[in-house]
C-alpha positions in Angstrom: 9.9 -32.1 -26.9 9.1 -33.2 -30.4 5.7 -34.2 -31.8 6.7 -37.8 -31.4 6.3 -37.5 -27.6 5.4 -34.9 -25.1 4.6 -34.0 -21.6 0.8 -33.4 -21.3 -0.2 -30.2 -23.0 -0.3 -27.2 -20.7 1.5 -29.0 -17.9 4.7 -27.5 -16.5 7.5 -30.2 -16.3 8.6 -30.5 -12.6 12.2 -31.2 -11.7 11.8 -35.0 -11.3 13.9 -38.1 -11.8 10.8 -40.3 -11.8 9.0 -40.8 -15.1 5.8 -42.5 -16.3 5.7 -43.0 -20.0 2.4 -43.9 -21.6 1.9 -45.9 -24.8 -1.5 -45.6 -26.4 -3.3 -48.2 -28.5 -3.7 -48.4 -32.3 -7.1 -46.7 -32.4 -6.4 -43.9 -29.9 -4.0 -41.0 -29.3 -1.4 -39.9 -26.8 -3.7 -38.0 -24.4 -6.9 -40.0 -24.5 -9.3 -40.4 -21.5 -7.4 -43.2 -19.7 -3.9 -41.7 -20.2 -5.0 -38.3 -19.1 -6.7 -39.7 -16.0 -3.6 -41.8 -15.1 -1.2 -38.9 -15.8 -3.0 -37.1 -12.9 -2.2 -40.0 -10.6 1.4 -40.2 -11.8 1.9 -36.5 -11.0 0.3 -36.8 -7.6 2.8 -39.5 -6.8 5.8 -37.4 -7.9 6.3 -38.6 -11.4 6.6 -36.6 -14.6 4.1 -37.9 -17.1 5.0 -38.4 -20.8 3.0 -39.9 -23.7 4.5 -41.1 -26.9 2.6 -40.4 -30.1 2.4 -43.5 -32.3 -0.3 -42.2 -34.7 0.7 -43.2 -38.2 3.0 -46.0 -37.0 1.2 -49.4 -37.4 4.2 -51.7 -37.2 4.8 -52.9 -33.6 8.6 -53.0 -33.9 8.6 -49.4 -35.1 6.5 -48.4 -32.1 9.0 -50.2 -29.8 11.9 -48.4 -31.5 10.1 -45.0 -31.0 9.5 -45.8 -27.2 13.1 -46.9 -26.7 14.4 -43.8 -28.5 12.3 -41.5 -26.4 13.2 -43.1 -23.1 16.9 -42.7 -23.8 16.5 -39.0 -23.0 15.1 -39.8 -19.5 17.2 -40.3 -16.4 15.9 -41.8 -13.2 13.1 -44.2 -12.4 11.0 -45.3 -15.3 7.5 -46.8 -15.2 5.9 -47.9 -18.5 2.1 -47.8 -19.0 0.5 -49.3 -22.1 -3.0 -49.8 -23.4 -3.9 -52.4 -26.0 -1.1 -52.4 -28.6 0.7 -49.9 -26.3 0.7 -52.7 -23.7 2.5 -54.9 -26.1 5.0 -52.1 -26.8 5.5 -51.5 -23.0 6.1 -55.1 -22.2 8.5 -55.6 -25.2 10.5 -52.6 -24.2 10.6 -53.0 -20.4 13.7 -55.0 -19.9 15.5 -53.1 -22.7 14.8 -49.8 -20.8 15.4 -51.3 -17.3 11.8 -50.2 -16.3 11.0 -50.2 -12.6 7.5 -51.4 -13.3 4.9 -52.0 -16.1 1.2 -51.2 -15.8 -1.0 -52.6 -18.6 -4.6 -52.1 -19.7 -6.2 -54.7 -22.0 -2.7 -55.4 -23.5 -2.6 -56.9 -27.0 -0.4 -59.9 -25.9 -0.3 -63.2 -27.7 -2.3 -61.8 -30.6 -2.0 -63.2 -34.1 0.2 -61.0 -36.3 2.3 -59.6 -33.4 5.8 -60.8 -32.9 6.1 -63.4 -30.1 7.3 -62.2 -26.7 10.8 -63.1 -25.7 11.0 -65.8 -23.0 12.3 -63.4 -20.4 10.7 -60.2 -21.7 9.9 -58.9 -18.2 12.1 -58.4 -15.2 10.2 -55.9 -13.1 6.8 -55.8 -11.3 3.8 -55.7 -13.5 0.0 -55.2 -13.1 -2.6 -55.9 -15.7 -6.2 -54.6 -15.9 -8.5 -56.2 -18.4 -12.3 -56.2 -19.1 -14.3 -59.4 -18.9 -16.2 -58.3 -22.0 -13.2 -57.3 -24.1 -14.2 -57.8 -27.7 -10.8 -57.1 -29.2 -8.2 -58.9 -26.9 -9.5 -61.9 -25.0 -9.0 -61.5 -21.3 -7.5 -65.0 -21.2 -4.4 -63.5 -22.8 -3.9 -61.4 -19.8 -4.5 -64.3 -17.5 -1.8 -66.3 -19.4 0.6 -63.3 -19.1 -0.1 -62.8 -15.4 0.5 -66.5 -14.7 3.8 -66.6 -16.7 5.2 -63.4 -15.2 3.6 -63.4 -11.7 1.9 -60.1 -12.5 -1.0 -58.7 -10.5 -4.2 -59.2 -12.5 -7.4 -57.2 -12.2 -10.4 -58.4 -14.2 -13.2 -55.7 -14.4 -16.7 -55.6 -15.7 -15.9 -53.7 -18.9 -15.0 -53.9 -22.5 -11.7 -53.3 -24.4 -11.8 -49.5 -23.8 -12.3 -49.8 -20.0 -13.9 -46.3 -20.0 -16.6 -47.2 -17.5 -13.8 -48.2 -15.0 -11.4 -45.3 -15.2 -11.9 -44.4 -11.6 -11.1 -47.9 -10.5 -8.1 -48.0 -12.8 -6.8 -44.8 -11.2 -6.9 -46.4 -7.8 -5.2 -49.5 -9.1 -2.5 -47.4 -10.7 -2.0 -45.3 -7.6 -1.6 -48.5 -5.6 0.9 -49.9 -8.1 3.1 -46.7 -8.0 3.0 -46.7 -4.2 3.9 -50.4 -4.0 6.9 -49.8 -6.2 8.3 -47.7 -3.4 7.8 -50.5 -0.8 10.2 -53.3 -0.1 10.1 -56.1 -2.7 7.8 -58.2 -0.6 4.8 -56.0 -1.8 4.9 -57.9 -5.1 5.4 -61.4 -3.7 
């Protein structure tokens, strides 16, 4: 794999047709604390974990193009996970990539300066985790998104980084992945 994206360093790639692809935020990197913690969960549920490296790419559309290009190489089920600007990238790419699900952490949705979301941008189950005390992206943006797309919404006592809630987020992500394997009623 190229430097643009990779499986977690030191992790042997299993033979799998289920993939979780992580998109980090503007101020972080591809294998930060949250992504590394959630990659463990993904692997425990039988997914191969990948993380796209967007460092040096500030333009949201260029990040979307990088994600779409990376995912073209993958076959099988695809779950997108995004944090902050990576959440915007994951949502924007989901229908283009026929994602099976989208898991978002403090997603930079409805932010000034970002292109508007297409009206039917999401056609798969989604879950959103956001901190009540987020100083970067108002939690109300996630409430708006969850209402518009019937996404599961989890508001936690945390800030934008959500670092004090990683254990809880791992449980929520595990539940999300398990629910994707259940009949559609699990998301209704």
